[in-house]
C-alpha positions as CSV (number, residue, x, y, z in Angstrom):
1,M,75.1,-25.5,-42.5
2,Q,74.4,-23.9,-39.1
3,N,74.8,-25.6,-35.7
4,T,71.3,-26.4,-34.6
5,V,72.3,-27.4,-31.1
6,G,69.9,-25.8,-28.5
7,Q,67.7,-24.4,-31.3
8,Q,64.1,-25.5,-31.7
9,P,63.0,-26.4,-35.2
10,P,60.3,-24.3,-36.9
11,K,56.6,-25.3,-36.7
12,T,56.0,-28.0,-39.1
13,W,52.3,-27.5,-39.9
14,L,52.0,-31.3,-40.5
15,V,48.9,-31.9,-38.4
16,E,47.0,-28.9,-39.7
17,S,47.9,-29.7,-43.3
18,I,46.7,-33.2,-42.8
19,L,43.4,-32.0,-41.4
20,V,43.0,-29.6,-44.2
21,T,43.6,-32.3,-46.8
22,I,41.0,-34.5,-45.2
23,F,38.3,-31.9,-44.4
24,C,38.9,-28.8,-46.6
25,C,40.9,-28.9,-49.8
26,L,42.7,-32.0,-51.0
27,P,45.2,-30.3,-53.6
28,L,46.4,-27.5,-51.3
29,G,46.5,-29.7,-48.2
30,I,48.8,-32.0,-50.1
31,V,51.1,-29.0,-51.0
32,G,51.1,-28.2,-47.3
33,I,52.1,-31.9,-46.4
34,V,54.9,-31.9,-48.8
35,N,56.3,-28.7,-47.4
36,A,55.6,-29.7,-43.8
37,S,57.4,-33.0,-44.2
38,G,60.6,-31.2,-45.2
39,V,60.9,-28.9,-42.1
40,E,62.4,-31.4,-39.6
41,S,64.6,-33.1,-42.1
42,K,66.1,-29.8,-43.2
43,F,66.5,-28.6,-39.7
44,R,68.3,-31.8,-38.6
45,A,70.6,-31.5,-41.7
46,G,71.6,-28.1,-40.4
47,D,69.6,-26.2,-43.0
48,V,67.8,-23.8,-40.6
49,D,67.0,-21.2,-43.4
50,G,65.5,-24.1,-45.6
51,A,63.5,-25.3,-42.7
52,K,62.2,-21.8,-41.9
53,R,61.3,-21.4,-45.7
54,A,59.6,-24.9,-45.7
55,S,57.8,-24.0,-42.7
56,E,56.6,-20.7,-44.1
57,Q,55.5,-22.5,-47.3
58,A,53.5,-25.2,-45.3
59,G,51.7,-22.6,-43.3
60,K,50.9,-20.5,-46.3
61,W,49.5,-23.5,-48.2
62,T,47.6,-24.9,-45.2
63,K,45.9,-21.6,-44.5
64,I,45.0,-21.1,-48.1
65,G,43.6,-24.5,-48.4
66,F,41.6,-24.0,-45.1
67,F,40.1,-20.7,-46.3
68,V,39.2,-22.2,-49.8
69,G,37.6,-25.1,-48.1
70,I,35.6,-22.8,-45.9
71,G,34.6,-20.7,-48.8
72,A,33.5,-23.8,-50.7
73,Y,31.4,-25.0,-47.8
74,A,29.8,-21.3,-47.5
75,L,28.9,-21.3,-51.2
76,Y,27.5,-24.8,-50.9
77,I,25.3,-23.6,-48.0
78,L,24.4,-20.4,-50.0
79,F,23.6,-22.2,-53.1
80,F,21.4,-24.9,-51.6
81,V,19.7,-23.2,-48.6
82,V,19.5,-19.4,-49.4
83,L,18.7,-19.7,-53.2
84,G,16.3,-22.6,-52.6
85,V,17.8,-25.0,-55.1
86,G,17.0,-27.8,-52.6
87,A,13.4,-26.8,-52.2
88,G,12.2,-30.0,-53.7
89,M,14.1,-31.9,-51.0
90,M,12.6,-29.7,-48.3
91,G,9.0,-30.3,-49.2
92,G,8.5,-27.3,-51.5
93,G,8.7,-27.1,-55.2
94,F,6.7,-28.7,-58.0
95,E,3.7,-30.9,-57.2
C-alpha cells in the first residue's frame, strides 16, 4: 500500500465507458465500466498500481468498444446506402 495523500487518482473512464455502452458496443462498454468502477476504490485503498492498471484497462476497452461501434455503423451505412440494399425503400427496385 502506498500513501495517496496529495496524489490525484488516475482517470476512471466511467462516463466514457457508459456512453460507449449505450451508443456503440454493449459488451465492450460493460467491460470498460467494470474496470472503471475499480479505479477509485483501489486508489482509496492505497493500491495506486492497481488503480493505474484498472484505468488502463478501462481506457483500452472503452476505446476498442468505441471503434468497434463506429465500424459497425460504417458497415451499416455501406451495406444499405452504397450497395443499394435499401433500394426498395428509396423508391427504386422491383415494380
